[in-house]
Wavefront OBJ file of the C-alpha trace (Angstrom):
o trace
v 21.450 5.958 -6.337
v 23.081 4.881 -9.609
v 22.696 1.188 -8.713
v 19.017 1.447 -7.815
v 17.624 0.346 -11.190
v 19.993 -2.620 -11.313
v 18.908 -3.725 -7.847
v 15.251 -3.111 -8.692
v 15.362 -5.308 -11.797
v 17.168 -8.017 -9.820
v 14.567 -7.949 -7.045
v 11.721 -8.127 -9.556
v 13.298 -11.239 -11.069
v 13.714 -12.760 -7.600
v 10.057 -12.102 -6.804
v 8.988 -13.685 -10.065
v 10.757 -16.953 -9.188
v 9.597 -16.998 -5.567
v 6.782 -19.470 -4.716
v 5.332 -17.030 -2.161
v 4.703 -14.553 -4.982
v 2.512 -17.008 -6.857
v 0.784 -18.107 -3.667
v -0.038 -14.460 -2.953
v -1.166 -13.819 -6.543
v -3.356 -16.938 -6.717
v -4.942 -16.320 -3.328
v -5.492 -12.634 -4.109
v -7.045 -13.076 -7.550
v -9.117 -16.020 -6.356
v -10.485 -14.062 -3.417
v -11.153 -10.894 -5.419
v -12.803 -12.876 -8.213
v -15.033 -14.659 -5.699
v -15.940 -11.344 -4.081
v -16.655 -9.690 -7.454
v -18.949 -12.525 -8.489
v -20.789 -12.128 -5.176
v -21.273 -8.426 -5.878
v -22.702 -9.185 -9.316
v -25.021 -11.792 -7.857
v -26.314 -9.194 -5.382
v -26.954 -6.707 -8.196
v -28.734 -9.336 -10.270
v -31.269 -9.876 -7.487
v -32.123 -6.270 -6.654
v -30.980 -2.724 -7.505
v -28.354 -1.279 -5.173
v -27.744 2.309 -4.099
v -23.990 2.218 -4.637
v -21.973 1.144 -7.665
v -20.198 -2.231 -7.983
v -16.842 -0.415 -7.909
v -17.636 1.154 -4.543
v -18.580 -2.223 -3.080
v -15.526 -3.847 -4.626
v -13.129 -1.675 -2.635
v -15.042 -2.044 0.627
v -13.063 -5.152 1.560
v -9.644 -4.088 0.264
v -8.133 -4.770 3.697
v -8.739 -8.525 3.650
v -6.302 -9.346 0.821
v -3.883 -6.659 2.035
v -3.445 -8.460 5.364
v -2.094 -11.533 3.597
v -0.723 -10.273 0.276
v 1.655 -7.651 1.698
v 3.326 -10.031 4.222
v 3.754 -12.693 1.524
v 5.348 -10.177 -0.861
v 7.694 -8.575 1.666
v 8.543 -11.086 4.397
v 11.533 -12.540 2.527
v 12.984 -9.349 1.104
v 15.404 -8.536 3.951
v 14.832 -11.255 6.551
v 15.967 -14.029 4.215
v 19.015 -12.025 3.124
v 20.039 -11.619 6.755
v 19.384 -15.256 7.613
v 21.536 -16.484 4.736
v 24.209 -13.859 5.370
v 23.969 -12.528 1.826
v 23.065 -9.012 2.946
v 26.608 -8.520 4.267
v 28.074 -9.757 0.986
v 25.770 -7.507 -1.000
v 26.766 -4.445 0.986
v 30.470 -5.073 0.372
v 29.786 -4.183 -3.276
v 29.553 -0.514 -4.334
v 25.923 -0.200 -3.201
v 24.449 1.527 -0.171
v 21.941 0.262 2.358
v 19.489 2.832 1.043
v 19.747 1.476 -2.491
v 19.238 -2.100 -1.270
v 16.161 -1.233 0.803
v 14.628 0.955 -1.907
v 15.277 -1.698 -4.554
v 13.467 -4.346 -2.530
v 10.670 -1.940 -1.628
v 10.220 -0.822 -5.233
v 9.987 -4.391 -6.521
v 7.394 -5.392 -3.898
v 5.338 -2.249 -4.530
v 5.353 -2.717 -8.309
v 4.136 -6.287 -7.907
v 1.497 -5.144 -5.406
v 0.195 -2.556 -7.894
v 0.332 -5.052 -10.764
v -1.837 -7.525 -8.882
v -4.406 -4.875 -8.066
v -4.315 -3.520 -11.623
v -5.118 -7.012 -12.927
v -8.493 -6.802 -11.175
v -9.406 -4.116 -13.677
v -10.123 -7.032 -15.994
v -13.187 -7.824 -13.892
v -14.712 -4.470 -14.741
v -13.719 -4.777 -18.404
v -15.479 -8.141 -18.619
v -18.507 -6.676 -16.859
v -18.754 -3.794 -19.310
v -17.980 -6.003 -22.309
v -20.669 -8.590 -21.655
v -23.304 -6.648 -19.742
v -23.543 -3.860 -22.301
v -24.785 -1.567 -19.517
v -22.514 1.394 -18.833
v -24.380 2.110 -15.584
v -22.423 -0.721 -13.957
v -19.178 1.157 -14.580
v -19.077 4.317 -12.497
v -15.732 5.921 -13.294
v -15.690 8.086 -10.146
v -15.563 5.262 -7.567
v -13.503 3.112 -9.927
v -10.714 5.650 -10.500
v -10.871 6.863 -6.904
v -10.694 3.300 -5.587
v -7.605 2.445 -7.599
v -6.018 5.765 -6.628
v -6.564 4.850 -2.984
v -5.014 1.422 -3.570
v -1.940 3.012 -5.181
v -1.459 5.660 -2.483
v -2.206 3.483 0.550
v -0.085 0.686 -0.902
v 2.978 2.888 -0.538
v 2.599 2.739 3.241
v 1.399 -0.859 3.483
v 4.365 -2.219 1.524
v 6.709 0.066 3.472
v 5.446 -1.489 6.707
v 6.048 -4.957 5.286
v 9.632 -4.075 4.343
v 10.233 -2.616 7.804
v 8.968 -5.815 9.442
v 11.357 -7.814 7.279
v 14.275 -5.533 8.191
v 14.061 -6.274 11.912
v 13.894 -10.062 11.746
v 16.054 -12.935 10.523
v 13.065 -15.243 10.161
v 10.664 -14.661 7.288
v 7.759 -16.251 9.170
v 8.304 -13.853 12.070
v 8.561 -10.972 9.596
v 5.244 -12.013 8.043
v 3.532 -12.132 11.436
v 4.969 -8.739 12.395
v 3.808 -7.256 9.100
v 0.310 -8.696 9.543
v 0.122 -7.387 13.123
v 1.216 -3.859 12.206
v -1.144 -3.699 9.227
v -4.013 -4.952 11.363
v -3.275 -2.335 14.031
v -3.081 0.439 11.435
v -6.154 -0.466 9.383
v -8.524 -1.947 11.953
v -7.119 -0.851 15.305
v -8.031 2.799 14.894
v -11.687 1.928 14.485
v -11.720 -0.024 17.743
v -9.969 2.786 19.614
v -12.525 5.389 18.527
v -15.314 3.254 20.033
v -13.778 3.165 23.518
v -15.003 5.497 26.261
v -11.613 6.682 27.492
v -10.683 8.334 24.203
v -13.811 10.511 24.376
v -12.521 12.332 27.436
v -11.513 15.965 27.029
v -7.946 15.205 28.100
v -7.578 12.808 25.149
v -8.703 15.317 22.533
v -5.282 15.555 20.860
v -4.850 11.791 20.736
v -8.387 11.361 19.400
v -7.678 13.860 16.634
v -4.561 11.893 15.671
v -6.514 8.618 15.603
v -9.270 10.194 13.504
v -6.622 11.508 11.098
v -5.274 7.975 10.582
v -8.630 6.282 9.850
v -7.880 4.189 6.758
v -11.529 3.353 6.082
v -12.430 7.048 6.082
v -9.666 7.664 3.554
v -11.025 4.875 1.360
v -14.533 6.333 1.440
v -13.228 9.788 0.545
v -11.211 8.485 -2.401
v -14.102 6.420 -3.786
v -16.308 9.528 -3.595
v -13.711 11.465 -5.576
v -12.523 13.508 -2.583
v -8.718 13.603 -2.394
v -7.523 15.371 0.746
v -3.907 16.565 0.704
v -3.700 15.740 4.414
v -4.404 12.112 3.610
v -1.740 12.122 0.892
v 0.696 13.601 3.405
v -0.203 10.860 5.883
v 0.708 8.082 3.445
v 3.792 9.767 2.026
v 5.217 10.698 5.430
v 4.347 7.263 6.844
v 6.075 5.563 3.909
v 9.163 7.737 4.334
v 9.376 6.898 8.036
v 8.895 3.178 7.379
v 11.728 3.169 4.829
v 14.033 5.215 7.076
v 13.411 2.797 9.935
v 14.041 -0.102 7.538
v 17.405 1.344 6.529
v 18.340 1.986 10.154
v 17.165 -1.506 11.095
v 19.413 -3.142 8.498
v 22.398 -1.035 9.491
v 21.842 -1.702 13.198
v 21.679 -5.453 12.621
v 24.886 -5.308 10.571
v 26.712 -3.503 13.370
v 25.681 -6.176 15.884
v 26.281 -9.155 13.635
l 1 2 3 4 5 6 7 8 9 10 11 12 13 14 15 16 17 18 19 20 21 22 23 24 25 26 27 28 29 30 31 32 33 34 35 36 37 38 39 40 41 42 43 44 45 46 47 48 49 50 51 52 53 54 55 56 57 58 59 60 61 62 63 64 65 66 67 68 69 70 71 72 73 74 75 76 77 78 79 80 81 82 83 84 85 86 87 88 89 90 91 92 93 94 95 96 97 98 99 100 101 102 103 104 105 106 107 108 109 110 111 112 113 114 115 116 117 118 119 120 121 122 123 124 125 126 127 128 129 130 131 132 133 134 135 136 137 138 139 140 141 142 143 144 145 146 147 148 149 150 151 152 153 154 155 156 157 158 159 160 161 162 163 164 165 166 167 168 169 170 171 172 173 174 175 176 177 178 179 180 181 182 183 184 185 186 187 188 189 190 191 192 193 194 195 196 197 198 199 200 201 202 203 204 205 206 207 208 209 210 211 212 213 214 215 216 217 218 219 220 221 222 223 224 225 226 227 228 229 230 231 232 233 234 235 236 237 238 239 240 241 242 243 244 245 246 247 248 249 250 251 252 253
């Protein structure tokens, strides 16, 4: 792994000159700013039972659906389309280092974009002068959830890019898998067939993977080690499959 930091810095530079990065950043900050202003407008009209921070993270999934594919769809798919992945791997670097370098760069940018939204809360505290608007529990818990869940979300995006030569296809695959993971579980739990006794094991697995439940727990300050294990193990599997996907494509190319 001695070449990892070199690859990571290179991938960060490549992301910073990519138009899709700035499209993702502009769309993300614009959407989150619009949503934050809507939350403040709601609070200005009538008192609310939950803090602005808790409401802010309620719709985390909307920007994730579009930001993650935009940040990851080019990372491996474009390399394979241009044939540069083969050239890169003829140098003294391993497939693991290449995949981890691209993953690390996308994740760091993902976290940076989310961290920039902290400025909304700073402005709120600075100009409102009311500390009641800033509830540190939901705020810290919400950002902790973003950091932990982002490990898996970005890993899924990298995996989607590893199994396609077309970045548009990789983006669609990433969107589809993220949608199935984040929203699909909720739909499954509402069906009648999963409530049967014979489906008890499968239902328990679906309940375990409920992303919205994890978000609510984090924003309440409840950090379950089982949830941490879910994201860490899921990320590890996504990266392993990404490495295997790149190697498999190289063998058949």
